[in-house]
C-alpha positions in Angstrom: -18.4 15.5 -3.9 -15.7 14.9 -6.4 -13.7 12.0 -6.3 -10.5 12.1 -4.5 -7.4 11.1 -6.2 -4.3 10.1 -4.1 -1.1 7.9 -5.2 0.7 5.5 -2.8 4.4 3.8 -3.5 6.1 1.0 -1.6 9.3 -1.0 -3.3 8.6 -1.1 -7.1 4.9 -0.8 -6.6 2.4 2.1 -7.5 -1.2 2.3 -6.5 -3.6 5.0 -7.7 -6.5 5.5 -5.5 -9.6 7.6 -6.3 -12.1 7.8 -3.2 -15.6 8.9 -3.1 -18.3 9.1 -0.5 -20.0 5.9 -0.6 -21.1 2.7 1.3 -17.6 1.2 1.9 -17.2 -0.8 -1.7 -13.7 -1.4 -2.6 -12.5 -2.2 -6.0 -8.7 -3.2 -7.1 -7.8 -3.6 -10.5 -11.5 -4.2 -11.3 -11.7 -7.0 -8.5 -13.0 -6.8 -4.9 -10.2 -7.1 -2.3 -11.1 -10.6 -1.4 -11.0 -11.3 -5.0 -7.6 -9.4 -5.8 -5.7 -10.7 -2.7 -7.3 -14.4 -2.5 -6.6 -15.9 1.1 -3.7 -13.5 2.2 -5.5 -12.0 5.3 -2.6 -10.5 6.5 -2.3 -8.2 3.7 -6.1 -7.5 3.5 -5.9 -6.3 7.2 -3.1 -4.1 6.2 -5.1 -2.7 3.1 -8.0 -1.9 5.4 -5.9 -0.5 8.4 -6.5 3.3 7.6 -10.0 2.7 7.3 -10.2 0.9 10.3 -8.5 3.6 12.3 -10.3 6.6 11.4 -13.9 4.7 11.2 -14.4 5.4 7.4 -14.9 1.8 6.2 -18.7 2.0 5.7 -18.5 5.7 4.7 -16.3 6.0 1.6 -16.1 4.0 -2.1 -12.5 3.2 -3.2 -11.7 2.5 -6.6 -8.1 1.8 -7.0 -5.1 0.3 -9.6 -2.1 -1.1 -8.7 1.0 -2.0 -11.0 4.5 -3.0 -10.4 6.1 -5.2 -7.7 4.2 -8.3 -6.1 1.3 -8.5 -3.8 3.2 -7.3 -0.7 4.4 -4.1 -2.1 1.1 -3.3 -4.2 -0.8 -4.1 -0.9 1.5 -1.7 1.2 1.0 1.0 -1.7 -2.8 0.9 -1.4 -2.6 1.4 1.9 -0.5 4.4 1.5 -2.7 5.8 -1.1 -5.8 5.3 0.8 -4.1 7.2 3.8 -3.3 10.0 1.4 -6.6 10.1 -0.2 -8.4 10.0 3.4 -6.3 13.1 4.3 -7.5 14.9 1.5 -11.1 13.9 2.0 -10.7 15.1 5.6 -7.7 16.8 6.8 -8.5 16.2 10.6 -7.7 12.5 10.1 -4.2 13.3 9.7 -3.7 13.5 13.4 -4.7 9.8 13.4 -2.9 8.3 10.7 0.5 10.0 11.1 1.1 8.5 14.2 0.7 5.1 13.2 3.1 5.6 10.2 0.4 5.7 7.3 1.4 8.9 5.9 4.8 8.0 5.4 6.2 6.5 2.4 8.2 3.0 3.6 11.4 3.8 1.4 13.1 0.4 1.5 14.0 -1.1 -1.5 16.1 -4.2 -2.5 20.0 -3.4 -2.3 21.3 -3.7 -5.8 23.9 -6.6 -6.5 27.5 -5.9 -6.4 30.3 -7.0 -8.4 32.3 -10.4 -7.2 29.4 -11.0 -4.7 26.7 -13.8 -5.0 24.2 -11.2 -3.7 24.5 -7.5 -2.4 27.0 -8.7 0.1 27.1 -12.6 0.4 30.2 -13.3 -0.6 31.4 -16.6 -2.5 32.1 -19.6 -0.3 35.8 -19.7 1.1 38.0 -22.8 0.0 41.0 -23.3 2.0 42.4 -25.9 -0.5 
């Protein structure tokens, strides 16, 4: 079977995911998941979540590249991309992934800074005198 390609997005991050039937190997930016995320265990679990839910963690190999944003956004983009690739691989898995919110792109992004404000909504400190 040929490689299956899917793209995942979150904040400013993009993950390009190639999925092939295999033995459960995962390579992100040329590194293993442990080398890529280091000690960030919660983010590793988020990346593996679609594979664990669909019980595909030992039956598919994943090669991915991520760019933009930080580790948190990239991990969530990778999770989205893996979910989309799994549905292309087996359309019946959509019934498992969609109720868990894995198929929907998380569209929350940082609000832009407004003029006259210190941040997006934070005003300057009021001075009585």
